[in-house]
TIMI-298810 format. One record per residue (C-alpha): x, z, y; residue in one letter. Coordinates in steps of 0.001 Angstrom, whole numbers, plus 500000, padded with zeros to 6 digits. Layout:
<sites>
XZYa;...
</sites>
This chain:
<sites>
786447307008903288m;789533304824903462s;789370301847905807r;792987301991906906s;794369298647908099p;797364297184906372e;800541296048908067g;800325298251911169v;803459297687913256r;802347298649916775r;799698301055918140v;798414301532921694l;796819304986922012a;794624305980924972f;793764309486926141g;791748310470929188a;794076313386930021h;797506314651929039p;796936316614925761d;793889314631924523d;795918312564922078l;797737315635920822d;794492317377919914f;792744314261918634g;795274312184916764a;798866313477916917a;799074314105913165g;798117310521912384t;800476309295915093i;803319311372913608a;802646309754910239a;802750306307911824w;806006306873913697t;807594308402910591a;806757305120908827a;808449303096911574g;805359302167913582v;805885301701917338e;803343303814919234v;802594303621922959h;800663306325924812y;798415305388927735a;797200308400929727i;794330307344931955m;794147310262934422t;796862312472935865d;795169315681934747g;795205316853938357d;792043318959937905a;793544320855934975g;795409324123934774g;794426327661935717f;796979328923938236d;796189327962941847p;799834328522942738a;800761325302940919y;798224322880942398r;800863320841944203d;802929320596941031e;800262320150938385i;800522316362938051v;804301316456937562a;803919319385935152m;801354317575933039r;803375314363932957h;806391316355931773d;804297318168929181e;802931314897927837q;806379313315927606r;807670316331925707a;804625316421923428a;804942312719922681a;808569313207921698a;807509315828919139r;805610313144917206v;808080310303917690g;806444308487920616v;808874307052923172k;806723304701925259e;804293306288927739l;802118304666930391h;800434306810933063f;797548304908934641l;797145307436937454g;793373307709937808h;791870310901939226r;790961313644936769d;787190314079936596g;786443310751938272y;787203308305935474l;784594305558935094e;784461302434932882p;784833300310936003s;786371296866936158h;789438298377937784e;789954300659934786v;789060297939932278q;791595295601933890r;794260298298933513d;793403298545929819v;793350294775929298v;796723294489931037r;798281297037928683l;796655295571925582v;798012292134926442r;801463293566927195q;801757295697924057v;799728293422921714r;798969296224919224p;797613296045915705d;795568299183916434v;794067300400919691v;793301304108919538l;790872305684922009a;788376308480922525m;784842307965921263h;782341306704923848p;779358308549922317e;778486312116923264r;779141314696920550n;776362317278920808w;777954319555918216s;780979320037920493s;780164319260924099l;783748320068925131q;784851316992923191m;782501314932925363s;784051315567928766h;782821312734931042p;786375311402931291d;786562311268927484h;783393309198927287l;784615306935930097a;787933306444928307c;786144305350925146g;783721303073926963e;786367301422929143a;788700300804926203v;785916299498923964t;784724297094926665r;788287295959927297a;789061295392923625v;786022293157923279y;785594290781924868p;787915290973927892a;791310291264926172a;790687288176924076e;788956286127926758n;791453284084928838p;788824283705931573f;788333287466931996a;790578288823934747y;792186285402935257p;794903286961937408e;796333288516934247l;796433285162932481e;798065283645935562a;800761286336935489s;801706285399931943g;799622287954930041l;797797285693927632s;794612286645925801a;795025288782922690y;792632289578919838r;792847293227918808v;792511293626915034p;791461297281914870w;789888299904917130l;790217303533916052w;788080306101917909l;788764309840917765y;786691312817918890g;783682311122917350c;780350312630916313p;780450313614912649e;777909310971911677e;780243308253912982r;783281309311910944v;784222306644908408n;787920307371907912h;789904310606907509v;793697310664907512v;795441313322905428d;797927314799907915i;798961317799905837t;802616316770906033a;802434316412909812h;800461319475910920v;803574321237912185d;804518318259914368a;800982318108915767k;801005321813916593l;804428321514918212e;802993318815920467a;800004320976921381i;802235323985922149r;803947322014924907v;800771321937927021h;801152325482928311l;799548324701931666s;796274324128929794q;796401326449926808h;798106329760927631p;796681331493924524d;798562329313922097i;797890331534919058e;794121331220919465a;794492327487920077t;796495327034916890e;793975328994914809r;791174326818916167y;793055323572915519v;794075324546911980r;790499325520911119a;789108322217912403r;791731320177910530l;790996321982907275q;787230321647907756a;787646317912908348t;789727317588905181a;787143319556903198g;784274317308904320r;786332314276903276a;786973315668899810g;790714316139900279l;792462318787898151p;791996322447899045e;794373323488901810g;794777319948903140a;794378318999906802s;792708315878908101g;792000313960911309e;788714312066911603a;788139308617913086f;785486305990913587h;787380302855912570v;786062299503913780v;787342296150912531a;787291294111915755v;788978290983914470n;789140291142910701a;789832288094908552k;786125287360908261e;785354287810911961t;783737284853913732i;784207284765917522a;781130286066919293g;779570287622916169f;
</sites>
């Protein structure tokens, strides 16, 4: 199932909410940063509808930003971008797409990582409307807007020239879309450390860890990895491979 791109130097990773990337891809991200890859996080909403304690409503955005910064540090990520959209109201609008195109042109990554835009009926919780909107907005932005100098011309005018993204990696995908599994056995502890930070969302951390470990091991088993291994699943799309012809 290996379709891993070669020569990855820079990754731009999108999550709809603080904690999405930690659940979906933090093991793979830890492996990348350990290999010297520069990873940027882009968090699309502030997570303002999250949490359980009504006493912290006025503080929840600051809390979740702090949690995400701390979680990112656990897996070696230093660059974070908070796009500030409202939790529960994310749409693949042109406003959101322009935000994505702006970041893609600024960072100029080898890989864009995002949530999958297709609903996963086997785990509806993975298909929160914001998750689907994240995947759709990023996919639309990656092609064609990011590489079209006439899309959002104000970005081109500001000096952010068009950029062709080589690879799009989508996480949280339906099982039938999985075409690449990363063995993250060596990075499970770092992933779980990142998840533990999000206490405003997951107060029963022991149950959360059991669930995450079981899913990682099940993913590895389906991919034929050795017994006891852990894996993260992706739908990898070659957007601009060597053989790609513009518009096809």
